[in-house]
MARKEDREN-30336 format. One line per field, with one value per residue (C-alpha): y negated, z, x. Coordinates in pm, 1 decimal, always signed. Last residue first. Example, Ala and Ser with C-alpha at 12.3 -4.5 7.8 and 13.67 -1.06 7.14 Angstrom:
y	(+106.0_+450.0)
z	(+714.0_+780.0)
x	(+1367.0_+1230.0)
***
This chain:
y	(+256.8_+2.0_+74.3_+449.3_+583.6_+906.9_+970.7_+908.4_+1071.0_+871.6_+845.3_+505.7_+295.6_-14.0_-370.7_-468.8_-326.5_+23.0_+274.6_+650.4_+868.2_+1190.4_+1345.3_+1682.5_+1919.0_+1843.4_+1496.7_+1618.1_+1608.6_+1302.3_+1421.4_+1141.0_+1101.0_+841.0_+647.3_+393.0_+592.9_+898.2_+1162.9_+1092.4_+1313.9_+1240.3_+1545.7_+1636.2_+1937.4_+1976.3_+2029.3_+1810.7_+1463.6_+1270.6_+952.4_+886.6_+574.7_+354.3_+422.7_+224.1_+537.1_+633.8_+883.8_+1081.2_+998.6_+1209.8_+1520.9_+1453.2_+1383.0_+1707.5_+1912.4_+1755.7_+1813.3_+2176.8_+2260.0_+2528.0_+2369.3_+2117.8_+2380.6_+2559.3_+2339.0_+2517.9_+2552.4_+2883.8_+3164.2_+3457.9_+3387.3_+3008.3_+3038.3_+3272.0_+3061.1_+2746.7_+2911.6_+3072.5_+2734.5_+2559.4_+2829.2_+2824.4_+2445.4_+2437.8_+2713.3_+2543.1_+2209.1_+2362.0_+2570.5_+2301.1_+2047.9_+2222.5_+2354.3_+2157.7_+1953.8_+2267.5_+2278.3_+1911.9_+1964.7_+2267.8_+2062.3_+1782.0_+2008.2_+1878.9_+2176.1_+2420.7_+2270.7_+2276.2_+2634.5_+2737.7_+2563.7_+2716.2_+3063.4_+3002.7_+2897.0_+2679.7_+2380.9_+2088.7_+1819.6_+1982.9_+1881.0_+1601.2_+1352.6_+1080.7_+761.3_+644.0_+328.2_+43.3_-181.2_-559.9_-598.1_-325.0_-253.3_+10.5_+351.4_+550.2_+920.7_+996.9_+982.2_+658.0_+499.8_+155.6_+176.1_-66.8_+163.5_+188.8_+108.4_+253.0_+548.7_+634.2_+595.0_+936.1_+1151.0_+1499.8_+1573.0_+1591.3_+1923.9_+1903.6_+1546.8_+1219.3_+912.0_+653.9_+306.9_+96.0_-272.9_-452.5_-752.5_-711.6_-563.2_-301.1_-205.2_-186.2_+39.0_+272.7_+276.9_+360.9_+634.4_+792.2_+778.6_+897.8_+1196.0_+1410.9_+1483.3_+1560.7_+1307.5_+1290.1_+1067.4_+1142.8_+1434.2_+1360.2_+1651.8_+1633.1_+1942.9_+1950.0_+1572.1_+1345.6_+1569.7_+1284.7_+1011.6_+769.0_+442.5_+171.0_-193.7_-514.4_-360.8_-585.4_-619.1_-275.9_-86.7_+48.9_+112.8_+334.1_+534.5_+562.0_+684.5_+956.8_+1068.6_+1075.1_+1290.9_+1541.6_+1563.0_+1642.2_+1898.0_+2087.8_+2437.5_+2365.3_+2643.3_+2505.1_+2198.1_+1881.1_+1645.8_+1790.8_+1529.7_+1567.2_+1224.4_+916.5_+595.5_+259.2_-84.0_-338.3_-705.7_-898.2)
z	(-9458.3_-9572.2_-9398.9_-9440.2_-9249.4_-9168.7_-9421.1_-9341.4_-9599.8_-9795.2_-9878.7_-10035.8_-10015.9_-10227.4_-10200.1_-9835.8_-9765.8_-9665.1_-9538.0_-9512.3_-9305.0_-9337.2_-9121.3_-9302.8_-9045.0_-8715.5_-8775.7_-8983.6_-9318.8_-9352.9_-9542.9_-9776.9_-9974.0_-10244.0_-10350.4_-10620.2_-10942.9_-10754.4_-10517.8_-10604.8_-10394.3_-10198.0_-9986.0_-9754.3_-9537.0_-9158.6_-9153.8_-8853.3_-9001.2_-9196.5_-9402.5_-9625.8_-9836.3_-10046.6_-9874.1_-10039.5_-10163.9_-9816.2_-9880.6_-10153.9_-10002.0_-9695.7_-9912.9_-10095.8_-9765.7_-9608.4_-9911.6_-9906.7_-9531.6_-9571.3_-9849.8_-10052.0_-10383.4_-10402.9_-10339.9_-10026.7_-9969.0_-9744.0_-9371.3_-9279.8_-9256.6_-9019.5_-8876.9_-8869.5_-8718.5_-8442.3_-8355.3_-8329.3_-8110.0_-7886.9_-7828.6_-7753.6_-7509.6_-7328.3_-7297.8_-7169.9_-6912.4_-6781.4_-6763.8_-6551.0_-6334.9_-6196.9_-6250.8_-5972.8_-6118.6_-6021.1_-6340.2_-6536.8_-6364.3_-6443.7_-6808.1_-6837.5_-6701.9_-6948.7_-7253.5_-7513.2_-7474.7_-7481.7_-7794.0_-7973.6_-7862.0_-7993.5_-8329.4_-8365.1_-8305.6_-8549.0_-8837.8_-9065.6_-9074.3_-9228.5_-8994.3_-8656.7_-8649.2_-8895.0_-8695.1_-8822.9_-9027.9_-9288.8_-9450.5_-9638.4_-9846.5_-9881.4_-9614.7_-9364.4_-9309.3_-9058.7_-9032.2_-8726.1_-8651.4_-8281.1_-7967.4_-8045.9_-7793.2_-7837.0_-7694.0_-7432.7_-7278.5_-6913.5_-6932.1_-7274.2_-7268.1_-6914.4_-6979.7_-7086.7_-7315.3_-7277.5_-7644.0_-7693.8_-7876.7_-8080.6_-8178.8_-7993.7_-8208.1_-8076.4_-8230.2_-8175.0_-8246.7_-8280.1_-8046.1_-7936.8_-7605.9_-7801.3_-7998.4_-7678.0_-7515.1_-7814.8_-7788.0_-7416.9_-7471.9_-7741.3_-7544.1_-7226.0_-7394.9_-7084.1_-6782.8_-6815.4_-6646.0_-6279.8_-6065.7_-6203.1_-6411.3_-6770.8_-7005.1_-7309.3_-7497.4_-7827.9_-7818.9_-8122.6_-8203.0_-8345.7_-8605.8_-8471.6_-8642.7_-8631.8_-8680.4_-8831.3_-8876.7_-8965.2_-8652.3_-8508.9_-8832.4_-8771.4_-8401.8_-8492.1_-8724.0_-8463.9_-8211.4_-8448.6_-8505.7_-8132.2_-8076.9_-8341.6_-8198.7_-7857.2_-8006.5_-8213.6_-8115.2_-8183.4_-8038.5_-7685.3_-7807.0_-7616.3_-7895.1_-8133.7_-8396.5_-8575.9_-8713.0_-8906.8_-9043.9_-9090.2_-9164.7_-9349.0_-9253.9_-9440.4)
x	(-1811.3_-1548.0_-1218.9_-1187.4_-887.0_-1063.5_-1336.9_-1701.0_-1924.0_-2184.2_-2552.4_-2624.9_-2940.5_-2994.1_-3118.5_-3125.4_-2781.5_-2894.8_-2637.6_-2669.1_-2438.6_-2245.0_-1976.4_-2005.0_-1854.8_-2024.5_-2167.1_-2462.9_-2642.1_-2863.7_-3168.0_-3273.9_-3595.8_-3644.9_-3955.7_-4032.8_-3999.9_-4120.7_-3986.2_-3622.2_-3398.0_-3079.0_-2997.7_-2712.3_-2794.8_-2796.4_-3176.4_-3263.3_-3213.4_-3473.4_-3507.7_-3809.0_-3764.9_-3993.6_-4326.1_-4607.9_-4788.4_-4911.4_-5191.2_-5017.3_-4677.7_-4754.9_-4794.6_-4469.3_-4291.4_-4414.8_-4311.9_-3966.0_-3937.5_-4036.4_-3791.7_-3971.8_-4082.9_-3797.1_-3534.1_-3417.9_-3113.5_-2867.1_-2808.6_-2642.6_-2899.8_-2852.5_-2508.0_-2548.8_-2894.6_-2773.4_-2469.7_-2681.1_-2946.0_-2683.6_-2517.8_-2847.6_-2959.4_-2625.4_-2628.3_-2985.5_-2936.0_-2620.7_-2802.2_-3077.5_-2845.4_-2614.1_-2894.1_-3093.8_-3417.4_-3730.3_-3686.7_-3775.8_-4114.2_-4180.2_-4081.2_-4310.0_-4599.6_-4523.6_-4525.7_-4280.5_-4044.0_-4335.9_-4494.0_-4158.5_-4100.9_-4442.4_-4392.9_-4044.7_-4184.4_-4471.6_-4241.8_-4461.6_-4222.3_-4413.0_-4287.7_-4221.0_-3855.9_-3780.2_-3575.9_-3804.1_-3797.7_-4049.8_-3915.7_-4085.2_-3860.7_-3839.3_-3572.5_-3645.1_-4013.5_-4112.5_-4274.9_-4167.4_-4183.6_-4233.0_-4017.2_-3837.1_-3598.8_-3442.5_-3092.4_-2956.4_-2696.0_-2802.5_-3174.5_-3258.0_-3022.4_-3136.5_-3510.7_-3641.3_-3430.6_-3577.3_-3631.3_-3254.2_-3222.2_-3545.4_-3471.5_-3528.3_-3478.1_-3229.9_-3239.0_-2928.4_-2986.9_-2654.6_-2637.8_-2276.8_-2392.9_-2589.8_-2280.1_-2075.4_-2335.5_-2322.5_-1942.9_-1953.1_-2211.7_-1995.4_-1672.3_-1844.3_-2012.5_-1957.8_-2173.4_-2543.1_-2777.2_-2875.8_-3099.4_-3447.6_-3324.7_-3244.0_-3193.2_-2967.0_-2861.1_-2676.1_-2661.3_-2705.0_-2997.6_-3205.6_-3215.6_-2957.1_-3052.4_-2788.0_-2877.2_-2740.6_-2398.8_-2103.6_-1890.3_-1972.6_-1911.1_-1559.1_-1629.9_-1923.6_-1698.8_-1424.5_-1683.0_-1801.9_-1443.1_-1379.8_-1688.1_-1576.0_-1226.1_-1377.5_-1617.5_-1359.2_-1475.8_-1845.1_-2063.3_-2032.1_-2218.8_-2132.8_-2231.3_-2487.3_-2387.7_-2718.5_-2803.5_-2697.9_-2850.9_-2679.7_-2826.3_-2614.8_-2660.4_-2928.4)
***
């Protein structure tokens, strides 16, 4: 089988990332380097820092990324786009215009002879009540309709400012780091899920902005994919083994 790639958390367009244009170009160069050999690409959420689709309007920018994703789809590479907590509001634009396959919930699927559980990771095991409320609010259909009544000039501005402040606040208070096997929410969630679904071979998540490759059992591994802000990490599955790697400029065999 052709290699299958997994990456997440580029937060394209973030006002809190000073090198955002360089970052987008690096992501596009990576996608270009795998376009001839990839069987599929799974984008596991928060590829945009804020993405909200109005009926006839989408946020400006990201043209290099969207063009490369469209090219991959045109070449027959399946591009799976998982909505994260920053790009919940992806409706049908990426599907109709770019050719992506959109996923709004965790997905269990078989790749090769292995069973995968794929999700962005937000809302899975996190006990924070504020985050739970915000997640409920952002997914609430009535709230989405009310937000859509805002002119895009103000709606997108509000979204970009909120996202930037959120990132800056989290990085000041608690930069992303591994909390340990007994405290990391996604690890605890996966262990609990594995008790009732013992056939899972791989859990793959984004969201936490940390790199993690953890054996949960003799037959099951958990990956957290890092990000495409400073780490430029991805996982690749060749049908037999999974590798977590960093994309280096000039690399020819990602």
